C-alpha positions as CSV (number, residue, x, y, z in Angstrom):
1,G,-0.1,0.0,-0.1
2,H,3.1,2.6,0.2
3,G,3.3,2.7,-3.5
4,L,5.9,2.2,-6.5
5,K,9.0,3.7,-5.1
6,A,8.1,1.4,-1.6
7,G,7.9,-2.0,-3.9
8,T,10.9,-1.0,-5.5
9,M,12.7,-0.2,-2.2
10,V,11.4,-4.0,-1.2
11,T,12.3,-5.6,-4.1
12,A,15.7,-4.4,-3.7
13,T,16.5,-5.2,-0.3
14,K,15.0,-8.6,-0.8
15,S,17.2,-9.3,-3.8
16,L,20.5,-7.2,-1.5
17,F,19.7,-9.9,1.7
18,N,19.8,-13.2,-1.0
19,N,23.3,-12.1,-1.9
20,L,24.8,-10.9,0.8
21,S,23.2,-12.9,3.6
22,A,25.7,-15.7,3.6
23,D,28.3,-13.0,5.3
24,P,28.6,-13.7,8.8
25,V,29.0,-10.7,10.1
26,L,25.7,-9.2,10.1
27,P,26.8,-4.9,10.4
28,D,28.5,-5.6,7.2
29,I,25.5,-6.9,5.3
30,L,23.6,-4.0,6.5
31,K,26.0,-1.7,5.2
32,N,26.8,-2.9,2.0
33,A,23.1,-3.3,1.7
34,S,22.8,0.2,2.7
35,A,25.5,1.5,0.4
36,A,23.9,-0.4,-2.9
37,L,19.9,1.1,-2.1
38,K,21.9,4.7,-1.4
39,K,22.8,4.3,-5.2
40,M,19.7,3.5,-6.3
41,N,19.0,7.5,-5.8
42,L,15.2,6.4,-4.3
43,R,14.5,10.0,-2.9
44,G,13.7,10.0,0.8
45,M,12.8,5.9,0.5
46,F,14.2,4.1,3.4
47,M,14.3,0.7,4.7
48,A,13.9,0.0,8.3
49,L,15.6,-4.1,9.1
50,T,15.9,-6.0,11.4
51,M,18.1,-9.2,10.8
52,A,18.7,-12.2,13.7
53,R,20.9,-15.2,13.2
54,L,20.1,-18.5,15.2
55,I,23.5,-20.6,15.5
56,G,22.6,-23.3,18.2
57,T,21.5,-21.0,21.1
58,R,23.1,-18.1,20.1
59,L,21.4,-15.3,18.9
60,L,23.0,-12.9,16.6
61,I,21.2,-9.7,15.8
62,C,21.3,-6.4,14.5
63,Q,19.4,-4.0,13.7
64,A,18.3,-0.8,11.0
65,G,15.8,1.7,11.9
66,M,13.9,-0.6,14.0
67,P,12.2,-0.8,17.4
68,P,13.8,-2.9,20.1
69,A,13.8,-6.6,19.5
70,L,12.5,-7.8,22.7
71,L,13.4,-11.5,24.7
72,F,11.8,-13.3,27.3
73,R,13.6,-15.3,29.4
74,G,11.9,-18.1,30.5
75,Q,14.3,-19.0,33.6
76,T,13.6,-15.1,35.2
77,N,10.8,-13.8,33.6
78,E,12.1,-10.9,32.6
79,V,12.0,-9.0,29.5
80,E,15.4,-7.7,27.6
81,E,15.6,-5.3,25.0
82,F,18.1,-5.2,22.1
83,S,18.2,-1.8,19.9
84,S,21.0,-0.2,18.3
85,R,19.2,3.1,16.9
86,A,21.4,2.8,14.2
87,V,19.8,4.8,11.1
88,P,17.3,2.7,8.2
89,L,18.7,1.2,5.2
90,G,19.6,3.9,2.4
91,A,19.4,6.7,4.7
92,P,21.5,9.6,3.4
93,L,24.0,10.0,6.5
94,P,28.2,9.4,5.7
95,K,28.9,6.9,8.3
96,Q,26.6,3.7,9.2
97,N,26.6,2.4,12.7
98,Y,25.0,-1.1,12.7
99,R,26.3,-2.9,15.7
100,Q,25.7,-6.2,16.2
101,Q,24.6,-7.7,19.1
102,E,24.8,-11.6,20.7
103,T,23.5,-13.4,23.6
104,A,22.9,-16.9,24.6
105,L,19.3,-18.5,24.3
106,G,18.3,-20.8,27.1
107,A,14.9,-22.7,27.9
108,G,11.8,-21.0,27.6
109,D,12.9,-18.7,25.9
110,C,11.0,-16.1,23.1
111,L,12.1,-13.5,20.7
112,F,9.8,-11.0,19.7
113,I,10.4,-8.9,16.9
114,M,8.0,-5.9,15.5
115,S,8.1,-3.2,13.0
116,D,7.1,0.6,14.3
117,G,3.4,0.3,12.9
118,F,2.5,-1.4,16.5
119,P,4.1,0.5,19.0
120,E,3.5,3.8,17.1
121,M,-0.5,2.9,16.3
122,F,-2.9,5.8,17.5
123,N,-6.0,5.5,19.6
124,P,-8.9,7.6,18.3
125,A,-7.9,10.8,20.8
126,G,-4.1,10.9,19.0
127,E,-2.2,9.0,21.5
128,M,0.3,7.0,20.5
129,L,0.2,2.9,22.1
130,G,4.2,3.3,22.5
131,F,7.1,0.3,23.3
132,D,6.0,-0.4,27.0
133,K,3.1,-2.0,26.0
134,A,4.9,-4.6,23.8
135,A,6.8,-5.4,26.9
136,E,4.1,-5.9,28.5
137,I,2.2,-8.2,26.5
138,L,5.0,-10.4,25.6
139,R,5.9,-10.6,29.5
140,E,1.9,-11.9,29.8
141,S,2.1,-13.9,27.0
142,A,5.3,-15.8,26.3
143,A,4.6,-18.9,27.4
144,E,1.7,-19.2,24.9
145,S,2.3,-20.7,21.3
146,A,3.4,-18.1,18.6
147,A,0.3,-18.2,16.9
148,E,-1.6,-17.1,20.3
149,I,1.3,-14.3,21.1
150,V,0.6,-12.7,17.7
151,R,-2.7,-12.8,18.4
152,R,-2.6,-11.2,21.8
153,F,-0.4,-8.0,19.8
154,V,-3.1,-8.2,17.2
155,A,-5.8,-7.8,19.9
156,A,-4.1,-5.3,22.0
157,G,-3.7,-2.9,18.5
158,E,-6.8,-3.3,17.4
159,N,-8.3,-2.7,21.0
160,W,-5.9,0.3,21.8
161,A,-7.0,1.7,18.0
162,D,-10.6,1.2,18.5
163,G,-11.4,1.2,14.6
164,R,-8.7,3.6,13.4
165,P,-6.7,2.3,10.8
166,P,-2.8,1.6,11.4
167,D,-0.6,4.2,9.8
168,D,2.0,1.9,8.9
169,D,2.0,-1.6,8.7
170,V,2.4,-4.3,11.7
171,T,4.6,-7.0,11.4
172,F,5.3,-9.8,14.5
173,V,7.8,-12.6,14.2
174,V,8.6,-14.7,17.1
175,V,10.5,-17.7,18.0
176,K,10.2,-19.8,21.0
177,V,12.9,-21.8,22.6
178,A,12.1,-25.2,23.3
179,E,11.4,-25.8,26.9
180,T,13.7,-28.5,27.5
181,L,17.4,-27.6,25.6
182,N,19.4,-31.2,24.2
């Protein structure tokens, strides 16, 4: 629903991802993709992206203009944030500082990645939903199936918006770690 330029950006980014994703260093992938998108000169079009790589029980994550990824820790019932505050791909800034973060995953952990469309939803009074609500919902629903977690987020957004359509896309990715790791 964003138009031809946005479709071009998504297509180009998917192609770049397919060609660059074998690089083991996630920040290099984002840096090279961003440089290639800048050369396309799409004027004012940028792409936010979170890349996550699972290697056994290790999680590597790197972000470009995305909201924090949330990690519910099954052993402590705490929610950790992974945020790098890096600019979206293709942004016209001279230096991109993409940073890879790494953590070990444990039994019962749940990784939640969202687009900015969820926390930036508005209610009819013009109030924004915000990021804190996402951590609260994840903490309450992390023991459920991935599908149920997504359903809960969708319902929370619909309740908040009370019929007002979202201004941006709303996308969720849920990765659950088995309750027992062998």
